[in-house]
C-alpha positions as CSV (number, residue, x, y, z in Angstrom):
1,M,25.0,-41.3,-0.4
2,R,24.9,-44.1,2.1
3,L,24.8,-43.2,5.6
4,P,26.6,-42.4,8.6
5,W,28.8,-42.2,11.7
6,R,30.7,-43.7,14.5
7,L,28.7,-41.6,17.0
8,R,25.3,-42.9,16.0
9,T,23.2,-45.9,16.5
10,A,21.1,-45.7,13.4
11,V,22.5,-45.6,9.9
12,C,20.8,-43.8,7.0
13,G,22.2,-43.3,3.7
14,A,23.5,-41.0,1.1
15,T,26.7,-40.2,2.8
16,L,27.1,-41.9,6.1
17,L,26.0,-39.6,8.8
18,C,28.8,-38.7,11.1
19,C,26.7,-36.8,13.5
20,T,25.5,-37.3,17.0
21,T,22.1,-38.9,17.7
22,A,20.7,-35.5,18.8
23,A,21.2,-34.2,15.3
24,L,18.8,-36.7,14.0
25,L,15.9,-36.3,16.4
26,P,12.6,-35.7,14.8
27,A,11.5,-32.1,14.1
28,T,9.0,-30.6,16.5
29,G,6.7,-29.6,13.6
30,S,6.1,-30.9,10.1
31,A,6.7,-28.4,7.3
32,G,7.3,-25.3,9.4
33,A,6.2,-21.8,8.7
34,A,6.1,-20.4,5.2
35,D,9.2,-18.4,4.2
36,S,9.5,-15.4,1.9
37,G,12.4,-16.4,-0.2
38,R,12.4,-16.8,-4.0
39,P,9.0,-17.6,-5.4
40,G,8.1,-21.3,-5.5
41,S,7.2,-23.3,-8.5
42,G,3.6,-23.1,-9.6
43,A,1.1,-21.7,-7.1
44,Q,2.2,-23.8,-4.2
45,A,3.3,-22.1,-1.0
46,V,7.0,-21.9,-0.2
47,V,7.5,-23.7,3.1
48,F,11.3,-23.5,3.3
49,S,13.7,-21.1,1.6
50,D,17.3,-20.1,2.2
51,D,19.1,-17.7,-0.1
52,F,22.2,-17.7,2.1
53,D,22.2,-13.9,2.3
54,G,24.5,-12.4,5.0
55,P,28.0,-11.1,5.7
56,A,31.0,-13.1,4.4
57,G,32.3,-15.6,6.9
58,S,29.0,-15.9,8.8
59,P,27.4,-19.3,9.5
60,A,24.3,-20.7,7.8
61,D,21.1,-19.7,9.6
62,S,20.9,-21.7,12.8
63,G,17.2,-21.5,12.7
64,K,17.2,-23.6,9.6
65,W,20.4,-25.6,9.6
66,Q,22.7,-27.5,12.1
67,T,26.2,-28.6,11.4
68,E,27.2,-32.2,12.0
69,T,30.6,-33.1,13.3
70,G,32.7,-36.3,13.2
71,D,33.9,-38.8,10.6
72,N,32.1,-41.3,8.5
73,V,32.8,-44.9,9.1
74,D,30.3,-46.7,6.9
75,N,31.4,-45.1,3.6
76,H,35.1,-45.1,4.5
77,E,35.3,-41.4,3.7
78,R,38.5,-39.5,4.5
79,Q,37.2,-36.2,5.9
80,Y,36.3,-35.0,9.3
81,Y,33.2,-32.7,9.4
82,T,34.0,-29.7,11.5
83,P,31.8,-27.3,13.5
84,G,31.8,-23.6,13.1
85,T,32.6,-21.7,10.0
86,D,36.0,-23.0,9.0
87,N,34.4,-25.4,6.4
88,A,30.9,-24.0,5.9
89,A,30.2,-20.2,5.7
90,L,28.4,-17.6,3.7
91,D,30.5,-15.8,1.0
92,G,28.7,-12.4,1.3
93,N,27.4,-12.8,-2.3
94,G,24.3,-14.9,-1.5
95,N,26.0,-18.3,-1.4
96,L,26.8,-21.0,1.2
97,V,30.3,-22.3,0.5
98,V,31.2,-25.8,1.8
99,T,35.0,-26.2,1.6
100,A,37.0,-29.4,1.7
101,R,40.7,-28.9,2.7
102,K,43.7,-31.2,3.0
103,E,44.5,-30.4,6.6
104,N,43.9,-31.4,10.2
105,P,44.2,-28.4,12.4
106,G,42.4,-30.0,15.4
107,N,44.3,-33.4,15.3
108,Y,40.9,-35.0,14.4
109,Q,40.8,-38.8,14.5
110,C,39.0,-40.7,11.8
111,W,38.1,-44.4,11.5
112,Y,41.4,-45.1,9.8
113,G,43.6,-43.0,12.1
114,T,44.6,-39.3,11.9
115,C,42.2,-37.6,9.5
116,E,43.7,-36.2,6.3
117,Y,40.9,-33.7,5.3
118,T,38.2,-31.4,6.7
119,S,34.8,-30.6,5.3
120,A,31.3,-29.8,6.4
121,R,27.8,-31.3,6.5
122,L,24.6,-29.5,7.4
123,N,21.1,-30.8,7.9
124,T,17.6,-29.5,8.9
125,A,16.7,-32.3,11.4
126,G,14.8,-30.9,14.3
127,K,14.2,-27.7,12.4
128,F,12.4,-28.5,9.2
129,T,10.8,-31.6,7.6
130,Q,8.5,-32.0,4.6
131,T,6.2,-34.6,3.1
132,H,5.7,-34.2,-0.7
133,G,6.2,-31.1,-2.8
134,H,9.0,-29.6,-4.9
135,V,12.5,-29.6,-3.5
136,E,15.3,-27.9,-5.3
137,A,18.7,-26.3,-4.8
138,R,21.0,-24.4,-7.2
139,I,24.5,-25.7,-6.7
140,K,28.0,-25.5,-8.3
141,V,29.8,-28.7,-7.4
142,P,33.6,-29.1,-6.9
143,R,35.9,-31.0,-9.2
144,G,38.6,-33.6,-8.8
145,Q,39.1,-37.3,-8.1
146,G,37.7,-38.2,-4.7
147,M,35.2,-35.4,-4.4
148,W,31.6,-36.4,-3.4
149,P,29.1,-33.5,-3.1
150,A,25.5,-34.3,-2.3
151,F,22.1,-32.7,-1.7
152,W,19.8,-35.3,-0.2
153,M,17.1,-36.2,2.3
154,L,16.5,-38.7,5.1
155,G,13.3,-40.0,6.7
156,D,12.7,-38.1,9.9
157,D,12.0,-41.4,11.8
158,I,15.7,-42.5,11.4
159,G,16.1,-42.4,15.2
160,S,13.5,-45.1,15.7
161,A,13.4,-46.9,12.3
162,G,17.1,-46.9,11.5
163,W,18.5,-47.0,8.1
164,P,17.5,-48.0,5.4
165,A,14.0,-48.4,6.9
166,C,13.8,-44.6,7.3
167,G,14.3,-44.1,3.6
168,E,16.7,-41.8,1.8
169,I,16.2,-39.6,-1.3
170,D,19.3,-38.5,-3.0
171,V,18.4,-35.4,-5.0
172,M,21.9,-35.0,-6.4
173,E,25.2,-36.8,-6.0
174,N,28.3,-36.4,-8.0
175,V,31.6,-38.3,-7.8
176,G,34.7,-36.6,-9.1
177,F,35.6,-39.3,-11.7
178,E,32.3,-38.5,-13.5
179,P,32.6,-34.7,-14.0
180,N,29.8,-34.8,-16.6
181,T,27.3,-36.8,-14.6
182,V,25.0,-36.6,-11.5
183,H,22.9,-39.3,-9.9
184,G,19.5,-39.4,-8.3
185,T,18.7,-42.4,-6.1
186,L,16.3,-43.9,-3.6
187,H,17.5,-46.1,-0.7
188,G,15.1,-48.1,1.4
189,P,14.6,-51.6,3.0
190,G,15.7,-54.1,0.4
191,Y,17.2,-51.6,-2.0
192,S,20.0,-49.8,-0.2
193,G,23.7,-49.1,-0.7
194,S,24.8,-50.3,-4.1
195,G,21.3,-51.7,-4.6
196,G,19.7,-48.3,-4.5
197,I,17.1,-47.5,-7.2
198,G,18.1,-44.6,-9.4
199,A,19.4,-43.1,-12.7
200,A,22.1,-40.8,-13.9
201,Y,21.9,-37.5,-15.9
202,S,24.8,-36.2,-18.0
203,L,25.3,-32.8,-19.5
204,P,25.4,-32.5,-23.3
205,D,28.7,-32.1,-25.2
206,G,30.8,-33.3,-22.3
207,A,30.4,-30.2,-20.2
208,A,31.4,-30.5,-16.5
209,F,29.0,-29.8,-13.7
210,A,31.8,-28.0,-11.8
211,D,31.9,-25.3,-14.6
212,D,28.7,-23.6,-13.5
213,F,25.6,-23.6,-11.3
214,H,22.8,-26.1,-12.0
215,V,19.4,-26.6,-10.4
216,F,18.8,-30.0,-9.0
217,A,15.2,-30.9,-8.0
218,I,12.7,-33.5,-7.2
219,D,8.9,-33.3,-7.7
220,W,7.5,-35.5,-4.9
221,S,3.9,-36.7,-4.7
222,P,2.1,-39.6,-3.0
223,G,3.5,-42.7,-4.6
224,A,5.9,-41.0,-7.1
225,I,9.2,-39.0,-7.2
226,S,10.6,-37.4,-10.3
227,W,14.2,-36.0,-10.6
228,S,15.3,-33.1,-12.8
229,V,18.4,-31.1,-13.7
230,D,17.8,-27.5,-14.9
231,G,14.1,-28.4,-15.5
232,N,14.9,-31.5,-17.5
233,V,13.2,-34.5,-15.9
234,Y,15.3,-37.7,-16.3
235,Q,13.6,-40.3,-14.1
236,T,10.4,-41.0,-12.2
237,R,10.1,-43.7,-9.5
238,T,7.0,-45.3,-8.0
239,P,6.2,-48.2,-5.7
240,A,6.3,-50.5,-8.7
241,D,10.1,-49.9,-8.8
242,T,10.6,-51.3,-5.2
243,G,8.8,-54.6,-6.1
244,A,8.0,-56.6,-3.0
245,N,9.9,-54.1,-0.8
246,P,8.2,-51.3,1.0
247,W,7.9,-47.8,-0.5
248,V,8.9,-45.6,2.5
249,F,8.7,-42.1,1.0
250,D,5.2,-40.8,1.9
251,K,6.3,-39.3,5.3
252,P,8.4,-36.4,6.6
253,F,12.0,-36.1,5.5
254,F,14.7,-33.5,6.4
255,L,17.4,-32.0,4.1
256,I,21.1,-32.5,4.0
257,L,24.0,-30.7,2.2
258,N,27.5,-32.1,2.4
259,L,30.9,-32.5,0.7
260,A,32.6,-35.8,1.3
261,V,36.2,-36.6,0.4
262,G,37.0,-40.2,-0.6
263,G,35.0,-43.3,0.2
264,Y,33.9,-46.5,-1.4
265,W,32.1,-44.9,-4.4
266,P,34.3,-42.0,-5.4
267,G,37.6,-43.5,-4.4
268,D,40.3,-41.4,-2.6
269,P,41.9,-38.2,-4.0
270,D,45.1,-38.7,-5.9
271,G,47.9,-36.6,-7.3
272,S,45.6,-34.9,-9.8
273,T,43.3,-33.6,-7.0
274,T,43.8,-30.0,-5.9
275,F,42.7,-28.5,-2.6
276,P,40.7,-26.6,-1.4
277,Q,37.6,-27.7,-3.2
278,Q,34.2,-26.0,-2.8
279,M,30.6,-26.9,-3.1
280,T,28.7,-23.6,-3.6
281,V,25.0,-23.4,-2.9
282,D,23.1,-20.4,-4.2
283,Y,19.7,-21.4,-2.6
284,V,17.6,-24.2,-1.3
285,R,13.8,-24.0,-1.7
286,V,10.9,-26.3,-0.8
287,T,7.3,-25.7,-2.0
288,A,4.4,-27.6,-0.5
289,G,2.8,-30.6,-2.3
290,D,-0.9,-31.2,-2.9
């Protein structure tokens, strides 16, 4: 997504981070304890799982996720990421719902002046990181011009290495003007921003991703990452793809879920965009690698 925030000193990619530096401090452990969520793929142990079970209106599990706050300068997004449950809450049916609204109840100030929209961004920095394995989420994306949902990962050393040296793995990004298509991308030193290395996947028969849930995943091993949608692998990347530039993906990364509004890539909402829009996450699961 391209990375972050006016409050930070390091920038790291998929959607600019708009959080405080504390939100990006390295995790105290590596993969964390095994969790008893949905079964993992193959025989590997589940090391992170969140089914988002809980009462409607409650926040995501604070033992697994933290909520970032602020605006996003680097991508020129239009939203302010809020704390609390106004823009990210469980729906009582086993989903996390991230909601973008055309509003500004807190007189939030963005890079361009008074913010026009609110939304939410959550990450596992300081709570969970992983090196290699199978990473997946089942998500229903929003629809409309200017919407930019993403499920992605950043190198846990962002605080010391900065972006793009920390590395970024975009498991799934969708921009509203491409309702039929999602993107999987790598960002790193020498191949960041619009120069990221990736590919697109489109649904057959012109179906829109916003019409239903889909499973977005990577299979990540030393020196290789493969992307899939609903089990259909559509690209594999290795160090050969970065050429003379470093491959920076064999180290711990943390997870991020967010719904951005506007920005350089999706463009701003227009008269055809209706609000609120929602990114609905059924589950996130990580299984250990070899």
